[in-house]
DRENLO-333648 format. One record per residue (C-alpha): x, y, z; residue number from 1; residue in three letters. Coordinates in steps of 0.02 Angstrom, whole numbers. Each point is the difference from the previous one (the first is absolute). Layout:
<vovexs>
    east   north      up    i   aa
       X       Y       Z  NUM  ALA
...
</vovexs>
This chain:
<vovexs>
    east   north      up    i   aa
       1       0      -1    1  UNK
      70     170     -54    2  UNK
      53     134     118    3  UNK
    -130     143      30    4  UNK
      70     170     -38    5  UNK
     -69     141     104    6  UNK
     -46     164     -80    7  UNK
      22     156     105    8  UNK
     -64     176     -31    9  UNK
     128     146      -2   10  UNK
       7      89     172   11  UNK
    -120     133     -66   12  UNK
    -131    -120     -60   13  UNK
     -73       1    -176   14  UNK
      87     122    -122   15  UNK
    -124     101    -102   16  UNK
      77      69    -164   17  UNK
     -88     135    -104   18  UNK
      64      76    -161   19  UNK
     -47     133    -131   20  UNK
     109      66    -133   21  UNK
     177      12      65   22  UNK
     -60       6     187   23  UNK
       8    -151     112   24  UNK
     -39     -19     180   25  UNK
      -1    -149     130   26  UNK
    -108      15     150   27  UNK
       4    -132     137   28  UNK
    -134     -87     103   29  UNK
      85      44     161   30  UNK
     -36     193      34   31  UNK
     -55      33    -171   32  UNK
     176      53     -17   33  UNK
      79      70    -161   34  UNK
     148    -119     -22   35  UNK
      57      62    -170   36  UNK
     -35     135    -129   37  UNK
      79      10    -173   38  UNK
     -36     143    -125   39  UNK
      82       4    -174   40  UNK
     115    -145      56   41  UNK
      63      92     151   42  UNK
     -26     -56     178   43  UNK
     -73     154      80   44  UNK
     -21     -58     176   45  UNK
     133     -89     109   46  UNK
    -108    -139      47   47  UNK
      48    -179      52   48  UNK
      21    -172     -69   49  UNK
    -143    -129       1   50  UNK
      98    -107     118   51  UNK
      11     150     129   52  UNK
    -117      80     122   53  UNK
     -23     184     -15   54  UNK
     135      92      96   55  UNK
       3     181      64   56  UNK
    -181      19     -49   57  UNK
      35     -24    -190   58  UNK
    -157      20     -98   59  UNK
    -113     -23     150   60  UNK
    -174      78      46   61  UNK
       5      89     166   62  UNK
    -172      -1      80   63  UNK
    -104      42     103   64  UNK
     145     123      42   65  UNK
     165      36     -85   66  UNK
     167      18      77   67  UNK
      29       2     188   68  UNK
    -118      -1     153   69  UNK
      76      39     171   70  UNK
     -10    -149     120   71  UNK
    -137     -74    -115   72  UNK
    -131      97     108   73  UNK
    -142     112     -57   74  UNK
    -186      40      31   75  UNK
    -135      60    -116   76  UNK
    -172      45      63   77  UNK
      32     -75     167   78  UNK
      59    -164     -65   79  UNK
     172     -61      56   80  UNK
     114     -93    -112   81  UNK
     172     -86      21   82  UNK
      93     -62    -150   83  UNK
     161    -115      11   84  UNK
     168      87       9   85  UNK
      82     -59    -165   86  UNK
     135     133       3   87  UNK
      66     -44     178   88  UNK
     160     105     -13   89  UNK
    -107     148      -3   90  UNK
    -154     -60      93   91  UNK
    -114      32    -147   92  UNK
    -134    -102     -94   93  UNK
      44      31    -180   94  UNK
     -94      -6    -165   95  UNK
    -165     -67      52   96  UNK
     -75    -173      -1   97  UNK
     -34     -69    -175   98  UNK
     176     -10     -78   99  UNK
      29    -186      40  100  UNK
    -178     -61     -24  101  UNK
     -75     -97    -143  102  UNK
    -104     107    -125  103  UNK
    -126     -82    -111  104  UNK
     -30      42    -187  105  UNK
    -158      99     -26  106  UNK
      20      32    -194  107  UNK
     136     -34    -127  108  UNK
      35      33    -181  109  UNK
     159       7    -106  110  UNK
      44     176      55  111  UNK
     -73      14     176  112  UNK
     -28     -93     155  113  UNK
    -105      43     153  114  UNK
      28     -77     169  115  UNK
    -100      12     162  116  UNK
      18     -32     184  117  UNK
    -116      21     149  118  UNK
      91      49     158  119  UNK
    -102     -63     145  120  UNK
      -5      81     174  121  UNK
     155     -33     105  122  UNK
      94      88     145  123  UNK
      99     103    -118  124  UNK
    -156      55     -98  125  UNK
    -171     -33      70  126  UNK
     -98      34    -154  127  UNK
     -40    -102    -157  128  UNK
      77      76    -153  129  UNK
     -19     -61    -179  130  UNK
     144      45    -117  131  UNK
      15     -18    -189  132  UNK
     143      44    -106  133  UNK
      14      12    -190  134  UNK
     165      -5     -96  135  UNK
     -20      46    -180  136  UNK
     141      14    -130  137  UNK
      -2      97    -165  138  UNK
     113      64    -130  139  UNK
      77     128     110  140  UNK
       6     -83     168  141  UNK
    -101     -57     154  142  UNK
    -154      70      88  143  UNK
     -47     -63     176  144  UNK
    -171      30      76  145  UNK
     -42     -44     185  146  UNK
    -176      -1      73  147  UNK
     -36     -20     184  148  UNK
    -171     -29      64  149  UNK
     -49       7     183  150  UNK
    -108    -153      39  151  UNK
     -20      32     184  152  UNK
    -151      79      89  153  UNK
     113     141      69  154  UNK
     110     124     -89  155  UNK
     176     -58     -31  156  UNK
     169      83     -17  157  UNK
      95     -34    -168  158  UNK
     160      49     -79  159  UNK
     103     -87    -136  160  UNK
     165       9     -94  161  UNK
      97     -99    -128  162  UNK
     193     -45       0  163  UNK
      69     -15    -174  164  UNK
     191      28     -30  165  UNK
      21      79    -163  166  UNK
     159     -19     -96  167  UNK
      90       5    -173  168  UNK
     110    -144      53  169  UNK
     154     100      50  170  UNK
      52      75     168  171  UNK
     -96     157      29  172  UNK
     129     125      31  173  UNK
       9      67    -171  174  UNK
    -186       5     -28  175  UNK
    -100     156      14  176  UNK
    -152       7     122  177  UNK
    -143     111       7  178  UNK
    -118      10     148  179  UNK
    -144     118     -22  180  UNK
     -14      39     185  181  UNK
      19     175      92  182  UNK
      20     -77     172  183  UNK
      77    -160      84  184  UNK
     -34     -77     175  185  UNK
     140       5     129  186  UNK
       6    -155     109  187  UNK
      72     -72     156  188  UNK
     117    -144      27  189  UNK
    -151    -121     -17  190  UNK
     -47      70    -171  191  UNK
    -150      90      73  192  UNK
     -48     178     -56  193  UNK
      37     141     115  194  UNK
     -19     156    -112  195  UNK
      -7      48    -186  196  UNK
     114     111     -88  197  UNK
      11      92    -172  198  UNK
     119     -84    -115  199  UNK
      54     157     -95  200  UNK
     191      33      24  201  UNK
      28    -162      88  202  UNK
      72    -174     -49  203  UNK
    -182     -61     -15  204  UNK
     -39     115    -143  205  UNK
     -29     -98    -162  206  UNK
    -147     112     -70  207  UNK
      98      46    -153  208  UNK
      85    -169     -13  209  UNK
     182     -31      30  210  UNK
     134    -131       5  211  UNK
     -17    -120     148  212  UNK
     188     -16      31  213  UNK
      35     -55     183  214  UNK
    -164      70      61  215  UNK
     -81    -125     126  216  UNK
    -189      10      21  217  UNK
    -125     -97     108  218  UNK
    -118     149       0  219  UNK
    -188      35     -11  220  UNK
     -42     143    -113  221  UNK
    -163     100       0  222  UNK
     -81     149     -75  223  UNK
      10     -72    -170  224  UNK
     -12     108    -159  225  UNK
    -134     -69    -120  226  UNK
     -39      33    -184  227  UNK
    -161      46     -77  228  UNK
     -38    -188      -9  229  UNK
       5     -15     184  230  UNK
     162    -106       0  231  UNK
     159      21      91  232  UNK
     148     -67     -87  233  UNK
     169     -57      66  234  UNK
     132     -41    -129  235  UNK
     168    -101     -13  236  UNK
     101      42    -148  237  UNK
     147     -84     -78  238  UNK
      82     148    -100  239  UNK
     130    -109     -88  240  UNK
    -136    -115     -71  241  UNK
    -132     142     -30  242  UNK
    -129     -96     107  243  UNK
    -123      64     122  244  UNK
    -105    -105     124  245  UNK
    -151      81      78  246  UNK
     -97     -51     163  247  UNK
    -156      93      -7  248  UNK
    -136       7     145  249  UNK
    -179      55     -20  250  UNK
    -110      87     127  251  UNK
       3     -67     181  252  UNK
     185     -54      -7  253  UNK
      68     163      83  254  UNK
     164     -70      54  255  UNK
     152     -76     -81  256  UNK
     122     -99     108  257  UNK
     167      -3     -94  258  UNK
     137    -123      56  259  UNK
     166     -16     -85  260  UNK
      41    -169      64  261  UNK
     153      41     106  262  UNK
     -33    -131     139  263  UNK
     -62    -149    -101  264  UNK
      73    -171      18  265  UNK
      90     -73     -74  266  UNK
     119     142     -39  267  UNK
     -15     -46    -188  268  UNK
    -176      59      -2  269  UNK
      32     177      69  270  UNK
     -27     146    -120  271  UNK
     -53    -107    -149  272  UNK
    -169      88      -9  273  UNK
     -97     135      95  274  UNK
    -165     -45      94  275  UNK
    -125     130     -47  276  UNK
    -152     -45     105  277  UNK
    -176      75     -24  278  UNK
     -88      22     170  279  UNK
    -162      80      58  280  UNK
      68      47     171  281  UNK
     163      27      92  282  UNK
      89    -122     106  283  UNK
     -83     -29     173  284  UNK
    -159      68     -69  285  UNK
    -116    -119     102  286  UNK
      82      60     160  287  UNK
     -10     188     -42  288  UNK
    -156       4    -104  289  UNK
      91      95    -143  290  UNK
     -87     -18    -163  291  UNK
     -85    -164      48  292  UNK
    -140     -46    -118  293  UNK
    -167     -25      95  294  UNK
    -104    -148     -88  295  UNK
    -177       6      55  296  UNK
     -94    -166      14  297  UNK
     -15     -68    -182  298  UNK
     110     149     -56  299  UNK
     135     -20    -122  300  UNK
     158      89     -67  301  UNK
      93     -16    -169  302  UNK
     164      61     -56  303  UNK
     128     -28    -146  304  UNK
     180      14     -32  305  UNK
     111     -56    -137  306  UNK
     173     -15     -89  307  UNK
      40      55    -178  308  UNK
     158       3    -102  309  UNK
      47     124    -138  310  UNK
     139      94     -71  311  UNK
      65     168      76  312  UNK
     -78     140     -98  313  UNK
</vovexs>
């Protein structure tokens, strides 16, 4: 009798590949995570291999809050919550509750996939929240749309973010970065906001676009400048190749967390890409109440962001 060979799924579960024109994306079952994105044959996110788990938040969805939450504690309308401390060195809960959970396919076609997850009440979030995310690729890039619905009988707090590392495949020092933000958050040793400051005239001023050089960022930016279309656009440019990569955010995403990857492990992964993270609220928002979205019973919120690639005009 022959030996039976076991078949194992990758660490991030089923892999959902979508493509249109020259754009191709891979989204994983675990966390509905953006594992890979290729446009015009170029890898434009520094993702991870199919045999790996996501590291350093790569491509993950951050919900029902993004970034850090001091001591994992907060209250909302008199309801107390306590989330697990998953950044123990700083005594923070970080990046929400859904990035390691299995999401189910809602709809799929050649160029798009929509996944959903229902977060049931628990100590870290005593409300029921239904999430749906749609990844759609087109000839010029990727659009991501997230919808959150409160399925509790009480109002619920909500915030979200996404964690793509964008890249042109080379170290970022010679790239030019544009961040359309007038202000940035100052933080303490735990990465928690203490105040905000105008960026003009400081090392954090990337409004007009400039070479990254040795600048190190792990910074939340706010007061975003938007065009007539309502979009704010951060850009990474490769002047030598004449290429521009744009991370755009629609209404509701009022913060951009920008991280140049200087503390990543292993060292070989440092400064290979820039994490440009759309967020609806700042770090520690559930504790401070700053820009937390209030979802009434049966109420919902929808927001979109995306990545495009083109030449430098």
